[in-house]
C-alpha positions in Angstrom: -92.9 -59.9 -112.1 -95.4 -62.9 -113.4 -99.3 -62.5 -112.4 -100.5 -65.0 -109.4 -103.1 -67.6 -111.1 -106.4 -67.3 -110.1 -107.6 -69.4 -107.3 -110.5 -70.4 -109.3 -111.5 -71.3 -113.1 -112.6 -68.6 -114.6 -116.2 -70.5 -115.4 -116.3 -70.3 -111.7 -116.4 -66.8 -111.4 -118.4 -66.6 -114.2 -121.5 -69.4 -113.3 -121.3 -67.1 -110.3 -121.8 -63.4 -111.8 -124.6 -64.8 -114.1 -126.5 -66.7 -110.6 -126.0 -63.9 -108.8 -127.2 -61.6 -111.6 -130.1 -63.2 -111.9 -131.1 -63.6 -108.1 -130.4 -59.5 -107.7 -133.8 -58.5 -108.6 -135.1 -60.5 -106.1 -133.3 -59.7 -103.4 -134.1 -55.9 -103.8 -137.6 -55.9 -104.7 -139.6 -54.1 -102.0 -136.7 -52.1 -100.9 -136.5 -48.4 -100.1 -133.7 -47.0 -103.1 -133.1 -44.6 -100.6 -131.7 -46.9 -97.6 -128.1 -47.3 -97.4 -125.5 -50.1 -98.3 -124.2 -51.1 -95.0 -121.5 -52.7 -97.1 -121.0 -49.9 -99.6 -120.3 -46.5 -97.0 -122.2 -43.7 -98.4 -124.0 -45.6 -101.1 -128.0 -45.8 -101.3 -129.6 -49.0 -103.2 -130.8 -46.8 -106.1 -126.9 -46.2 -106.4 -125.9 -49.6 -106.2 -128.6 -50.6 -108.5 -126.6 -48.2 -111.1 -123.6 -48.9 -110.7 -124.3 -53.0 -111.1 -126.2 -52.0 -114.2 -122.8 -50.1 -115.4 -120.9 -53.4 -114.3 -122.9 -55.4 -116.0 -122.3 -53.9 -119.7 -118.9 -53.9 -119.2 -118.8 -57.8 -118.4 -121.0 -57.8 -121.5 -118.4 -55.7 -123.5 -115.5 -58.0 -122.5 -117.2 -61.4 -123.1 -120.0 -60.9 -125.3 -120.2 -64.2 -125.8 -121.9 -64.7 -121.9 -125.3 -65.9 -122.2 -126.8 -63.1 -120.8 -129.2 -65.0 -117.7 -131.0 -62.3 -117.4 -132.1 -61.8 -120.7 -132.8 -65.1 -121.4 -135.6 -64.9 -118.0 -137.0 -62.0 -119.6 -135.8 -59.7 -117.1 -134.4 -56.2 -118.8 -130.8 -55.3 -117.7 -128.2 -52.7 -117.8 -128.6 -49.2 -115.6 -131.8 -48.2 -117.4 -133.3 -51.3 -116.5 -131.9 -51.1 -113.8 -133.7 -47.9 -112.8 -137.2 -48.9 -113.7 -137.0 -52.2 -112.0 -136.0 -50.4 -108.5 -138.9 -48.4 -109.4 -141.4 -50.9 -109.7 -140.2 -53.0 -107.2 -140.1 -50.2 -104.6 
């Protein structure tokens, strides 16, 4: 069985991830870390922030050449940085 092609080129996905990584802290700023995340039943914002940091670390490990938009913009990245950022924003 052959694998289906992705509908969009890799670059399109990479650019979307990078753009949303930079935007993420702006979206969660000032929100209650204990708030429920409607699109992730049973998750709080704090759990989503931890998960997002873990995913970002994984992405860097599979594509270490990917520019680190968050780092380039002066933001801390990763779960620890996400937790610290979430505490500051709340």
